[in-house]
C-alpha positions as CSV (number, residue, x, y, z in Angstrom):
1,M,-8.6,-5.3,16.2
2,K,-6.6,-8.1,16.5
3,V,-6.9,-10.9,14.7
4,T,-5.9,-15.0,15.2
5,H,-5.8,-17.5,12.7
6,E,-6.2,-20.7,15.1
7,G,-4.4,-22.9,12.6
8,S,-1.1,-21.3,11.8
9,G,-1.1,-18.7,15.1
10,A,-0.7,-16.1,12.6
11,T,-2.4,-12.6,13.6
12,F,-3.0,-9.3,12.1
13,E,-4.6,-6.0,12.4
14,A,-8.0,-5.5,11.2
15,P,-10.1,-2.0,11.3
16,D,-12.7,-2.1,14.2
17,G,-16.0,-3.2,13.5
18,W,-15.1,-5.4,10.5
19,Q,-16.6,-9.0,10.8
20,V,-14.9,-12.3,10.7
21,E,-16.7,-14.8,8.6
22,D,-16.4,-18.4,8.5
23,T,-15.6,-19.9,5.7
24,G,-15.6,-23.7,6.8
25,R,-11.9,-24.1,5.6
26,P,-9.5,-24.1,8.2
27,E,-6.8,-22.7,6.1
28,V,-8.6,-19.8,5.1
29,L,-9.7,-16.6,7.5
30,V,-11.9,-13.6,6.2
31,V,-12.4,-10.7,7.9
32,L,-14.8,-8.3,6.0
33,E,-15.9,-4.5,6.2
34,P,-19.4,-3.4,6.8
35,E,-21.6,-3.2,4.3
36,P,-20.7,-0.4,2.0
37,A,-23.7,2.0,1.8
38,E,-23.7,2.0,-2.2
39,G,-23.8,-1.6,-2.3
40,G,-20.2,-2.5,-4.1
41,V,-17.2,-4.6,-3.1
42,R,-17.1,-5.0,0.5
43,A,-13.5,-4.4,1.5
44,N,-12.0,-7.5,2.9
45,L,-8.9,-9.3,4.2
46,V,-8.1,-12.9,3.8
47,L,-5.3,-15.0,5.4
48,T,-4.4,-18.1,3.8
49,A,-2.3,-20.7,5.6
50,V,-0.9,-23.5,3.0
51,D,1.7,-26.6,2.6
52,T,4.2,-24.8,0.6
53,G,4.9,-28.5,-0.5
54,G,8.6,-28.3,0.7
55,R,9.3,-25.3,-1.5
56,S,11.3,-22.3,-0.2
57,L,10.0,-19.0,0.1
58,R,11.2,-18.0,-3.5
59,D,10.3,-21.0,-5.2
60,W,6.8,-21.1,-4.0
61,Q,6.3,-17.4,-4.6
62,N,7.5,-17.9,-8.1
63,G,4.8,-20.4,-8.5
64,T,2.0,-18.5,-7.4
65,E,3.7,-15.2,-9.4
66,A,2.9,-17.5,-12.2
67,L,-0.5,-18.9,-11.3
68,L,-2.0,-15.6,-10.6
69,P,-2.2,-14.1,-14.1
70,R,-4.3,-18.0,-14.9
71,E,-6.4,-17.2,-11.8
72,L,-7.2,-13.8,-11.7
73,S,-8.7,-11.9,-15.0
74,D,-6.6,-8.8,-16.2
75,Y,-3.9,-9.4,-13.3
76,L,-1.4,-6.9,-13.5
77,V,1.5,-7.0,-10.7
78,L,2.3,-3.0,-9.8
79,D,5.1,-3.7,-7.3
80,L,6.8,-7.1,-5.7
81,H,9.3,-6.5,-3.5
82,A,11.3,-8.3,-0.8
83,V,10.1,-7.3,3.3
84,E,10.6,-9.5,6.4
85,V,8.0,-10.8,9.0
86,D,9.5,-11.4,12.6
87,G,12.7,-11.2,10.8
88,R,12.0,-13.6,8.4
89,P,12.1,-13.0,4.9
90,A,9.1,-12.2,3.2
91,G,7.8,-10.5,0.3
92,S,5.0,-7.6,0.1
93,R,2.8,-7.7,-3.5
94,L,0.8,-5.0,-4.7
95,A,-1.4,-6.0,-7.8
96,H,-4.5,-5.3,-9.9
97,H,-7.2,-7.8,-11.3
98,V,-11.1,-7.8,-12.5
99,D,-13.5,-9.8,-10.3
100,A,-16.3,-12.2,-12.3
101,E,-18.5,-9.0,-12.4
102,G,-15.8,-6.7,-14.2
103,R,-15.0,-4.5,-11.4
104,A,-11.8,-3.7,-11.2
105,L,-9.8,-4.4,-7.7
106,V,-6.4,-3.9,-5.9
107,M,-5.1,-6.3,-3.4
108,E,-1.9,-6.1,-1.7
109,Q,-0.5,-9.0,0.1
110,R,2.2,-9.6,2.7
111,F,3.7,-13.6,2.7
112,T,6.0,-15.8,4.2
113,E,7.0,-19.1,4.5
114,V,7.5,-20.9,8.2
115,D,8.3,-24.7,8.5
116,G,6.8,-25.3,5.1
117,L,3.6,-23.5,6.1
118,G,3.0,-20.7,3.0
119,V,1.2,-17.7,5.2
120,T,-0.5,-14.8,3.2
121,L,-2.3,-11.9,4.2
122,T,-4.6,-10.1,1.2
123,A,-6.0,-6.9,1.6
124,T,-8.8,-6.4,-1.8
125,V,-10.5,-3.3,-2.4
126,D,-11.9,-1.9,-5.1
127,T,-10.0,0.5,-7.3
128,L,-12.3,3.4,-7.4
129,R,-12.0,3.2,-3.1
130,Y,-8.1,2.0,-2.9
131,P,-7.0,5.5,-2.6
132,L,-9.0,6.3,0.4
133,V,-8.1,3.4,2.5
134,A,-4.6,2.2,0.9
135,E,-2.8,3.4,4.0
136,E,-5.0,1.6,6.2
137,L,-5.0,-1.5,4.1
138,S,-1.2,-1.3,3.7
139,S,-1.2,-0.9,7.6
140,C,-2.9,-4.2,8.4
141,C,-0.9,-6.1,5.6
142,A,2.6,-4.7,7.8
143,S,0.7,-6.3,11.0
144,L,1.1,-9.6,9.7
145,R,3.0,-11.7,12.3
146,V,3.7,-15.3,12.6
147,P,4.7,-17.2,15.4
148,Q,8.1,-19.2,15.6
149,G,7.7,-22.8,15.1
150,T,4.3,-23.1,13.4
151,V,1.7,-25.9,14.3
152,R,-0.4,-27.4,11.7
């Protein structure tokens, strides 16, 4: 299913049957999988669109990479490389961290910057299920699109 973030115009594909959650924060859009049968971690897609403070994509992401180990317990970047989103410079990150309940998680991100707006799509799932859903979540991240002249 196609999901659109109203504030940025960014779009991405989410698995059919997933639910868009109202966060009450216009810069954040959350899409959750249906409740897992065993009551575990719900896989999710989170799109954030934030002001980069005038920083370039590189400087914004260098700041992000410095922040993540302080914000996420046991953060470990597994892969970080340059990609493109609609012909724009962008990046892809694969990382591991542990949530507040001690559950091991894998997150994949696709990020880009348009007109001072940093757009990041993050897919997160528990580590044990990652091999089962990795291809689908990676496809969701790769589907990120941001229109030219993003309006804030």
